[in-house]
Every structure is written in C-alpha cells, then in structure tokens.
RODO-2510 file (C-alpha; in nm, 4 decimals, decimal comma):
residues 334
     n   res          X          Y          Z
     1     m     7,6466   -12,8140     4,8301
     2     a     7,3404   -12,6990     4,6308
     3     e     7,5443   -12,6541     4,3120
     4     r     7,6062   -13,0313     4,3000
     5     y     7,2369   -13,1049     4,2469
     6     i     6,9722   -13,0430     3,9819
     7     l     6,5975   -13,0341     4,0545
     8     r     6,3180   -13,2214     3,8776
     9     v     5,9455   -13,1951     3,9571
    10     t     5,7065   -13,4757     3,8667
    11     a     5,3350   -13,5184     3,9310
    12     g     5,0663   -13,7813     3,9087
    13     a     4,7379   -13,9007     4,0509
    14     g     4,9024   -14,1454     4,2933
    15     y     5,2206   -14,2429     4,4732
    16     d     5,3572   -14,4652     4,1947
    17     e     5,6260   -14,2464     4,0383
    18     a     5,6386   -14,4734     3,7343
    19     s     5,3042   -14,3184     3,6354
    20     h     5,4207   -13,9607     3,6954
    21     v     5,5069   -13,7070     3,4273
    22     i     5,7643   -13,4277     3,4425
    23     v     5,6106   -13,0923     3,5316
    24     p     5,7019   -12,8097     3,2881
    25     v     5,8105   -12,5675     3,5606
    26     n     5,7399   -12,1979     3,4915
    27     r     5,5500   -12,2755     3,1706
    28     a     5,2089   -12,1082     3,1441
    29     d     5,0216   -12,4066     2,9984
    30     p     4,8941   -12,6231     3,2848
    31     l     4,9708   -12,9930     3,3120
    32     i     4,6482   -13,1968     3,3031
    33     i     4,6194   -13,4964     3,5361
    34     e     4,3024   -13,7045     3,5146
    35     s     4,1970   -13,9957     3,7324
    36     d     3,8873   -14,1736     3,8577
    37     v     3,8787   -13,9527     4,1677
    38     a     3,9615   -13,6061     4,0312
    39     n     4,0724   -13,3863     3,7441
    40     v     4,3655   -13,1537     3,8087
    41     e     4,5203   -12,8747     3,5984
    42     l     4,8594   -12,7868     3,7462
    43     n     5,1141   -12,5047     3,7312
    44     v     5,4373   -12,5140     3,9321
    45     r     5,6481   -12,1972     3,9457
    46     i     5,9940   -12,1689     4,0992
    47     q     6,2113   -11,8584     4,1204
    48     n     6,5650   -11,8808     3,9782
    49     y     6,4878   -12,2269     3,8408
    50     q     6,7813   -12,4142     3,6886
    51     g     6,6323   -12,7620     3,6862
    52     l     6,4727   -13,0103     3,4497
    53     p     6,3539   -13,0179     3,1780
    54     r     6,6625   -12,8449     3,0427
    55     g     6,5800   -12,5092     2,8868
    56     s     6,2992   -12,4393     3,1346
    57     p     6,2305   -12,0696     3,2041
    58     s     6,4228   -11,9482     3,5081
    59     t     6,1184   -11,7653     3,6430
    60     s     5,7531   -11,6812     3,5742
    61     t     5,5675   -11,3522     3,5336
    62     y     5,3571   -11,4839     3,8221
    63     f     5,6290   -11,3591     4,0590
    64     l     5,5979   -11,0044     3,9199
    65     m     5,2328   -10,9905     4,0247
    66     e     5,1113   -10,8908     4,3689
    67     p     5,1201   -11,0141     4,6379
    68     h     5,4094   -11,2317     4,5171
    69     a     5,6476   -10,9480     4,4291
    70     y     5,6016   -10,7881     4,7713
    71     n     5,6275   -11,1231     4,9517
    72     q     5,9333   -11,2255     4,7480
    73     d     5,7678   -11,5646     4,7032
    74     q     6,0040   -11,8390     4,5898
    75     y     5,7647   -12,1034     4,4586
    76     s     5,4002   -12,1810     4,3905
    77     i     5,1928   -12,4978     4,3543
    78     s     4,8753   -12,3834     4,1815
    79     f     4,5994   -12,5994     4,0354
    80     r     4,2379   -12,6429     3,9431
    81     f     4,0828   -12,9286     4,1378
    82     t     3,7579   -13,0988     4,0372
    83     p     3,6753   -13,3997     4,2581
    84     h     3,4627   -13,6822     4,1155
    85     k     3,1788   -13,8488     4,3014
    86     p     3,2563   -14,2139     4,3868
    87     a     2,9883   -14,4533     4,2645
    88     s     2,9346   -14,5885     4,6155
    89     s     2,9206   -14,2518     4,7918
    90     e     2,6055   -14,0793     4,9096
    91     e     2,7944   -13,7656     5,0122
    92     i     2,7792   -13,4451     4,8076
    93     g     3,1515   -13,3870     4,8427
    94     i     3,4612   -13,3939     5,0627
    95     s     3,4353   -13,2467     5,4107
    96     g     3,6617   -12,9537     5,4930
    97     t     3,7859   -13,1696     5,7793
    98     d     3,8999   -13,4447     5,5425
    99     l     4,0684   -13,2707     5,2470
   100     q     4,4354   -13,2424     5,3432
   101     f     4,7502   -13,1035     5,1823
   102     g     5,1051   -13,1573     5,2987
   103     n     5,4121   -13,3781     5,2977
   104     d     5,4615   -13,7463     5,3686
   105     f     5,7437   -14,0000     5,3480
   106     d     5,7799   -14,3732     5,2864
   107     h     6,0582   -14,4123     5,5418
   108     p     6,1377   -14,2942     5,8967
   109     i     6,3120   -13,9570     5,9251
   110     r     6,3362   -13,9344     6,3047
   111     d     6,7078   -14,0189     6,3104
   112     r     6,7821   -13,7384     6,0643
   113     l     6,5796   -13,4591     6,2190
   114     p     6,8068   -13,1649     6,3064
   115     p     6,8640   -13,0475     6,6639
   116     g     6,5853   -12,8130     6,7672
   117     f     6,3347   -12,9644     6,5237
   118     n     6,0441   -12,9331     6,7676
   119     t     6,1240   -12,5657     6,8213
   120     a     6,1402   -12,5109     6,4467
   121     m     5,8064   -12,6901     6,3984
   122     s     5,6385   -12,4733     6,6606
   123     i     5,7603   -12,1659     6,4739
   124     v     5,6436   -12,3032     6,1395
   125     k     5,3000   -12,3768     6,2860
   126     w     5,2782   -12,0340     6,4463
   127     w     5,4153   -11,8324     6,1538
   128     i     5,3331   -12,0298     5,8366
   129     d     5,0516   -12,2829     5,8927
   130     p     4,8792   -12,3132     6,2337
   131     g     4,6685   -12,5996     6,0971
   132     l     4,9708   -12,8203     6,0274
   133     d     4,9625   -13,1518     6,2097
   134     g     5,1233   -13,4934     6,1870
   135     d     5,3938   -13,7188     6,3247
   136     a     5,7518   -13,6654     6,2096
   137     y     5,8710   -13,9514     6,4328
   138     a     5,6483   -14,2254     6,2874
   139     d     5,7691   -14,5081     6,0613
   140     r     5,5776   -14,3362     5,7791
   141     p     5,6001   -13,9723     5,8866
   142     h     5,3601   -13,7087     5,7617
   143     l     5,2821   -13,3419     5,8070
   144     y     4,9381   -13,2503     5,6704
   145     g     4,7175   -12,9477     5,7094
   146     p     4,3507   -12,8982     5,6185
   147     a     4,3295   -12,7677     5,2612
   148     l     4,0941   -12,4973     5,3893
   149     s     4,3720   -12,3369     5,5941
   150     s     4,6817   -12,4577     5,4072
   151     f     4,6289   -12,2890     5,0710
   152     n     4,7084   -11,9209     5,0440
   153     a     4,4324   -11,8677     4,7888
   154     i     4,1069   -12,0591     4,7432
   155     h     3,8826   -11,9665     4,4508
   156     v     3,5472   -12,1436     4,4264
   157     g     3,5224   -12,1677     4,0489
   158     q     3,7473   -12,1943     3,7432
   159     g     3,9519   -11,8824     3,8132
   160     e     4,1606   -11,7284     3,5346
   161     y     4,4066   -11,8484     3,2757
   162     d     4,6305   -11,5559     3,1785
   163     e     4,9695   -11,6040     3,0143
   164     e     5,0748   -11,2559     3,1262
   165     k     5,0253   -11,3712     3,4855
   166     g     5,2084   -11,6991     3,4289
   167     g     4,9137   -11,9272     3,3523
   168     l     4,6528   -12,0231     3,6102
   169     w     4,5638   -11,7320     3,8363
   170     f     4,3377   -11,7534     4,1394
   171     e     4,2180   -11,4594     4,3454
   172     e     4,0685   -11,5345     4,6849
   173     g     3,6919   -11,5614     4,6360
   174     g     3,5078   -11,7266     4,3509
   175     d     3,2689   -11,6857     4,0618
   176     d     2,9146   -11,5687     4,1398
   177     k     2,8028   -11,9150     4,2499
   178     g     3,1247   -11,9671     4,4446
   179     k     3,0977   -11,6359     4,6284
   180     q     2,7448   -11,7256     4,7320
   181     a     2,8594   -12,0693     4,8537
   182     r     3,1298   -11,9034     5,0644
   183     a     2,8855   -11,6486     5,2058
   184     d     2,6348   -11,9211     5,2949
   185     k     2,8989   -12,0919     5,5111
   186     g     3,0384   -11,7720     5,6597
   187     m     3,3745   -11,8040     5,4828
   188     p     3,5544   -11,4665     5,4818
   189     d     3,6485   -11,3007     5,1520
   190     n     4,0021   -11,2209     5,2701
   191     s     4,2720   -11,4892     5,2456
   192     k     4,4213   -11,4452     5,5932
   193     a     4,0788   -11,4197     5,7528
   194     r     3,9660   -11,7345     5,5707
   195     m     4,2756   -11,9261     5,6841
   196     k     4,2067   -11,8228     6,0449
   197     w     3,8365   -11,9089     6,0080
   198     a     3,9313   -12,2506     5,8690
   199     l     4,1200   -12,3427     6,1864
   200     r     3,7892   -12,3724     6,3723
   201     d     3,6423   -12,7217     6,3865
   202     d     3,2908   -12,6010     6,3054
   203     s     3,4156   -12,4215     5,9930
   204     k     3,5861   -12,7352     5,8617
   205     q     3,2869   -12,9523     5,9456
   206     n     3,0388   -12,7228     5,7698
   207     w     3,2385   -12,6701     5,4507
   208     v     3,2207   -12,9240     5,1666
   209     f     3,4350   -12,9444     4,8525
   210     e     3,1506   -13,0536     4,6261
   211     y     3,1869   -13,3291     4,3678
   212     g     3,1821   -13,1869     4,0155
   213     q     3,2671   -12,8356     4,1336
   214     t     3,6008   -12,6839     4,0280
   215     y     3,8210   -12,5103     4,2849
   216     g     4,1291   -12,2980     4,2228
   217     l     4,3986   -12,3604     4,4859
   218     d     4,7333   -12,1838     4,5196
   219     f     5,0062   -12,2675     4,7721
   220     f     5,3016   -12,0287     4,7780
   221     n     5,5605   -11,8875     5,0159
   222     p     5,9035   -11,7202     5,0349
   223     y     6,0576   -11,9719     5,2742
   224     i     6,2076   -12,2506     5,0590
   225     d     6,4680   -12,1305     4,8096
   226     f     6,5122   -12,4117     4,5571
   227     s     6,8026   -12,2351     4,3855
   228     t     7,0161   -12,2577     4,7005
   229     l     6,8300   -12,5498     4,8646
   230     s     6,7841   -12,3509     5,1812
   231     l     6,5168   -12,2411     5,4250
   232     r     6,4856   -11,8620     5,4203
   233     l     6,3723   -11,6866     5,7361
   234     p     6,4363   -11,3259     5,8403
   235     g     6,8072   -11,2700     5,8959
   236     f     6,9523   -11,6034     5,7827
   237     q     6,9308   -11,9093     5,5596
   238     l     6,9481   -12,2708     5,6773
   239     p     7,0838   -12,5275     5,4251
   240     i     6,8340   -12,8120     5,3944
   241     v     6,9965   -13,0616     5,1546
   242     k     7,0849   -13,3134     5,4230
   243     y     6,7372   -13,2821     5,5813
   244     w     6,5477   -13,2881     5,2479
   245     d     6,3946   -13,6325     5,2951
   246     g     6,5499   -13,7563     5,6190
   247     q     6,7948   -13,9792     5,4319
   248     g     7,1238   -13,8014     5,4979
   249     l     7,3445   -13,6958     5,2071
   250     r     7,2775   -13,9171     4,9030
   251     r     7,2911   -13,9084     4,5241
   252     s     6,9230   -13,8117     4,5073
   253     h     6,6601   -13,6820     4,7485
   254     s     6,2820   -13,6425     4,7153
   255     l     6,0303   -13,4112     4,8819
   256     r     5,6663   -13,5074     4,8287
   257     y     5,3498   -13,2954     4,8399
   258     v     5,0147   -13,4739     4,8575
   259     l     4,6483   -13,3750     4,8284
   260     r     4,4464   -13,6485     4,9968
   261     n     4,1262   -13,7495     5,1728
   262     k     4,1842   -13,8134     5,5423
   263     m     3,8703   -14,0239     5,5829
   264     t     3,8964   -14,2521     5,2782
   265     g     4,2708   -14,2410     5,2157
   266     e     4,2089   -14,1482     4,8512
   267     v     4,4889   -13,9523     4,6868
   268     y     4,4050   -13,6802     4,4350
   269     l     4,7462   -13,5352     4,3509
   270     v     5,1093   -13,6190     4,4278
   271     l     5,4014   -13,3904     4,3427
   272     v     5,7603   -13,5005     4,3923
   273     f     6,0490   -13,2526     4,4050
   274     t     6,3634   -13,4606     4,3461
   275     i     6,7221   -13,3403     4,3398
   276     f     6,9823   -13,5469     4,1523
   277     l     7,3574   -13,5177     4,1347
   278     h     7,4479   -13,3453     3,8064
   279     e     7,6642   -13,6433     3,7111
   280     d     7,3560   -13,8687     3,7164
   281     v     7,1724   -13,6591     3,4538
   282     d     7,2676   -13,6630     3,0844
   283     e     7,2861   -13,3634     2,8499
   284     h     6,9245   -13,4174     2,7397
   285     g     6,7926   -13,4093     3,0955
   286     f     6,7316   -13,7822     3,1303
   287     i     6,8383   -13,9719     3,4410
   288     k     7,1307   -14,1923     3,3442
   289     e     7,0890   -14,5683     3,3452
   290     g     7,1930   -14,7164     3,6779
   291     a     7,1590   -14,3883     3,8711
   292     a     6,8985   -14,5357     4,1060
   293     e     7,1142   -14,8413     4,1753
   294     r     7,4162   -14,6203     4,2444
   295     a     7,2102   -14,4168     4,4883
   296     v     7,1086   -14,7294     4,6795
   297     a     7,4647   -14,8625     4,6807
   298     a     7,6066   -14,5312     4,7993
   299     s     7,3572   -14,5000     5,0838
   300     g     7,4398   -14,8527     5,1986
   301     k     7,8177   -14,8241     5,1868
   302     k     7,8828   -14,4779     5,3228
   303     g     7,8456   -14,3848     5,6841
   304     r     7,7397   -14,0440     5,7949
   305     k     8,0213   -13,7967     5,7388
   306     r     8,1142   -13,5550     6,0098
   307     e     8,0394   -13,2046     5,8837
   308     s     8,3014   -12,9347     5,9045
   309     p     8,1671   -12,6479     6,1155
   310     n     8,3270   -12,4013     5,8748
   311     k     8,1318   -12,5246     5,5725
   312     e     7,7822   -12,4416     5,6899
   313     k     7,6096   -12,3171     6,0019
   314     a     7,5303   -12,5818     6,2571
   315     p     7,1552   -12,6459     6,2843
   316     d     7,1508   -12,5645     6,6550
   317     e     7,2996   -12,2210     6,5859
   318     a     7,0289   -12,1609     6,3280
   319     i     6,7631   -12,2763     6,5721
   320     e     6,8944   -12,0302     6,8315
   321     k     6,8394   -11,7558     6,5753
   322     l     6,4886   -11,8904     6,5142
   323     d     6,4155   -11,8715     6,8859
   324     s     6,5462   -11,5156     6,9052
   325     w     6,3509   -11,4130     6,5967
   326     q     6,0293   -11,5703     6,7280
   327     e     6,0637   -11,3955     7,0642
   328     t     6,1268   -11,0587     6,8982
   329     t     5,8382   -11,1018     6,6557
   330     l     5,5955   -11,2160     6,9234
   331     n     5,6806   -10,9118     7,1329
   332     d     5,5731   -10,6947     6,8401
   333     v     5,2274   -10,8530     6,8293
   334     d     4,9527   -10,6759     7,0190
***
C-alpha cells in the first residue's frame, strides 16, 4: 500500500495551505517562516525519505548523532521559535499552560478510528506523551499536548546550527541566560525529568515562553515510519495509511501538526504531511492539475472496500499485541 504514495511536507504560519511552502526535508538550511505572531526557523528530517521535492536527501546526519542513533528515531520536527508580543497584550509571554503542540483535523474522524483506539491512546499517553489530551470524537478532533512536556528537547536560547549535525541542533538546556531562567523556575536540566516536571499544573503555570526570546524545540521519535507508512512499536508494525486522516483510503491524505496558543487561539506554526498517489504527481514533483478534484470525486463515489485479511494485519490483532506489550512492559517497571 505505502509504495502507491509519495510524501510532501509543507509549512506555514496558519492553516491556509495556499500560503504554505514546501519544506526541504533533510536539508541543513532551515526554512524561515515569519508572521505577526512569531518567527520560526524550521528543519524537518525523515529517515529513508523518498518524497518531494524530488532529489531530496534520503536521510540526515542528524540521525547519526546521539541519542537518535540509539533510539532509531524515524523523524524530527525541529525549529527555533521566537514569539512576538501582541500590541494589545500586557503579558510578558505565553504561559506554559497555553502553548500547545499536536495534531488537529478539519473533519470528524470518529467513524474511521480503528478497533481498540482507546486502548492504543492509553498506551501512547503512558509510553510516548502523558500530557497528550484532546477529543478524537469531536466534529473538529484534536490531540494536543503542552509544549513543555511534548518536545523531546527544549533549549532556552538560539542553540546551534551545524551542518555536520544536519542543521539546527538543540541540546536540552539553554545559553547562560536560558539556564538561569530554567533554574529560577525549577526546571530540570535532563530532558525526561523536565518532561515529567512539566506535567504538573504548577510547573506549567509558573513557566512563561517570553516574547522576544528564542527557544529551540525538537520533537522526534522512532514510532512513525514514513517510508512504510506504519506505526512501529516493539515486535510489530501497524499500517496506518487508511487511518492517516480519518478519511478512509483516498487519492491523498494529510496529517497536520500545529503549534498554537490555547488561550487566544493564535497559531504560530502549521506543518502538513500529505501523501499523494504517484500518478497524481508529475516528473518535476508538482501536483498534477485536477488531482484535488479527482480526490474529491473518488471519495464521493467509492464506498469503503472490505479489506482482505491476508493483505495486512487486522487492527484488533495489532491492538491485542499492544495490550500484551503494555502488560509485559509495565510488569518490568519498579
């Protein structure tokens, strides 16, 4: 199934994809996105990348660095974030309670959620991001987590730019001023300890992402394999094409990541990972004229096909393995 599709990543300062630009995946030079609310410098890295633009590097030296080599990380969303002070605001910045990062959708996905979704979500929250929250059954579903606990690395300051490390590089911590700001609020120096600390309400309430201050943020994990369009967990892979955006099998699918302000609704960064059928992309990497209309027509005319059990594992079988794996792993925890 995955071989039928090709991936494109776009980014912008808002939801309007007409204003987005294509992200040069695995290139060291960051993409600069400027708006009235923030400046962003962005790197996206994906292992075994075979997507657009054509001729993109298949990987990045980022994945050779630790901890990514040990983790076998599959992708990274890494960026410098400098929020701007609104003219009408008297605040010094964005509360740690309000800055969120996660996924949202323009359409309901409840009818396309796989069997055992709630079990899978409980495992994701326990194993990957305990701060994740949202409503997958709403008309406009969302799954957001506080930025303080969602990002694997938070650097209070500019961080590094190093081509040998794949471009932007952020160690947990900060510059001298940033380290002092963290210490003043009791933020741990260690990534895992900071993520745990950030789950506490008082930690989120006391921390502020200050206007005019630059932060280095890096979100990475080994769980989504974009080369096979599958969810990787110990012992098995679960194909995710037909659950990509809750739309069933179509000519194109989009997965959206958003950095936003919970209180004001302001959006600072939107990334869209879209997969297209190869036949809808020309030899230069442009989406063919009429591809969007064909996608709409196809989704309206075709009913949901019954999947052959021999072609891919049934979701409930995969969920059973998730349950077994969770039970085994939990028993190993003191």
